[in-house]
N, C-alpha and C positions, 0 to 999 in steps of 0.2 A: 504494500500500500504506500503510495507516494503522497507527499504533501503539496497542496495547491495553495499558493500565496498570491493574492491579487488585489487590485483596487479597480474601480470604475471611475470615470468622470464624464461629464456631458461635453459633447463636441459642438461648438458654435460655428466653426469655419473649417470644413473638411479640407479644402485646398491648403489652407495655412498649416494644418496639422500634418499633411503629407510632406510639405516643404520642410518642416521641423524634423520629421522622422528621417528624411534623406540626409539632412544636415547633421543629424546625430549618428549617422552611420548605419541606419536600418535599410534593409532591402525588402522588397515585396516578396513574400513567400507564397501566398495564395491570393489570386485575384478575386474580385467581388464574386462571392459564391452564395447561392441560396441555401438557407439552413432552416430546418423545421425540427422542433424539440417537443417531446411528449413526456411529461412527468407521470409516474405511476405511484399508486399508494394502495394500502390495504383498507378494508372497510373500517370506518371510524377515523380515518386519517392518521394511522399509526406512525408512519414515517414523518409526516408533517409535525406531529406533536413532539417527536424526538429530534426535530430539526435535521432530519436526514433526507436524502434525495436519491431517487432512482429514475434515471433519464435514458430515453432512447432517442438518439439524434441522427438525422439524415443530413449530411453535409455534402452537397453535390450528389454524387452517386454512391458515397460511402456511408455506412451505418456504424454507430458505436453505442455501446451500452455502458453507462457510468453509474457508479454508486458513490455518494459523498456522505461523509460522517457529519456529525453536529458541528464540529470545528470550534474555532475561537474568533471572536470579533474584537479587534483592537483598532489600531490605525489602519491595519490591513485585514483582509478576510483570509483566514487560514483554515483549510479543511483537508482531512485525509481523503484520498480518492483511489478508487479502483476502476479501471476502464479497460475495455476490450473491444476489438472490432467484431462485427457480426456480419454474416453473409447476406441476410435478408431481413428487412424490417417487419414485414408481414408475419413471418414465421416467429420472430422474437416476440412480437406483440401477442401472438396466439399462445406462446409458452407462458408469458407473464400472466395473461388472463387465466390460463389453466391453473396457475399457482395461486390464484385468488387476488391478483393485482388488477387494477383498472385505471384508465387514464384519469388524472386529476387536474391537469393544466397543460395547455399547449401554448407555445410562443414561437414566433417566426422572426427571421431577420436575414439581411444580406451582410456577409462578413468578409473582411479583408484581413489577412494575417501578415504581420511584419516581424522581422527578427534581426538581431545583431549577433546571433549565435550564443548569447548569454541569457536571453529571455525573449518573451514575445509581447508584442503590442497588437491587439486586434481592434478593428474598427467595425462597429455594429450599426447598421441602419435598421431601426426597429419601427413598428407602427406607432410608438409613443415618443420617438425622437432618436437622435444620434448619440451613441455612447462609445467610449473607448475603454478597453481593459488592458491593464499592464500586469503581466504575470511573470514572476521570477523570484529571486531572493529578496528579502525585505530591503536590504541596502540598495540593491540594483533597482528596485521599484522606485524608491525615493530619488535616486540619482537620475533615472530616466524621466520621471515626472518633472524634475527641475529643468531638464533639457527641453521638455515640451512646454514649459511655462505653466505647469500645473502645481498649485499650492496644496498643502496638506488639507486645508479647509475645503478643497474641491473634491476630495476623495469620497467615493461612494462605496460602501461595503455591503449594500443590500443586493439580494438576487433579483432576477427579473420578475418573479412572481410577486414579490413585495413591491417593487417599483410600479408594476401594473396595477396592483390594488390601490396604491396611493394615487396614481394617475386617474383611476376611475372615480375616486372620491373627489378629487380636485375638479375634474371636468364633468362629473355627473354622467359619465358615459354608461351606456347599457351593453357595452361590448362583452360577449360571453367568453372571449379568449383573446390573447395577445397575438393575433394574426392580422394581416392587412385586411382581409375580408371581414374578419370579426369586428375590428375597430370601425370599419366603414359601415357595417350593419348597425352597430351600436350608435354611431353618429346619426344615421338615417332614422332610427327608431326614436331617438331623443328629439330630433327635429320634427318628426311626425307628431309625437306626443305634444310638443310645444305648440305646433300649428293647430292641432285638434282642440287643445285647451283654449287657444285664442278664438277659434271658430265658435266653440260652445259659449264662451263668454259674450261674444258679439250677438249670438242668437238669443241669449237670455235677457238682453236689454229690451 
């Protein structure tokens, strides 16, 4: 089991970030690639209650199954991780369901991966905004963040499920999941609800 140490931060200007990455000696490892993630849990949310994670990810044409432990949250997010490649997502989904697991959350993004051979910086285009993750040793993360003009106060240690829940509360979105289609559907439903309410109000006068 390996340790995953990382932080996120919000990206305001993607072109500027790319320039800073190249200036800091990073090279593009993976071009913009579509990624879809499904989290699984047992009845009653057993993994969520223990702050553990079981994820099936499709990145381009590749599939990976990941388990993450509860971990520690300080200035950085640190979690123990087990990960393996799988040959097919549908078969793995069937196996998980047969074991009593079921999908609990889905999130989608387009990801670019950058590396300087010491760690990785990934850029995520998500339905709720642009984020960047810096993953490596604690000292390397802080050094890389400084090169990219990111302060400790900008660090985000929350996962995407938590960020999505916060975004829904802030925007009052009805999106059922953090996918581009789901967020669009939630936006349309909220707009329809607001329009319908306004129509009813006008007719009641």
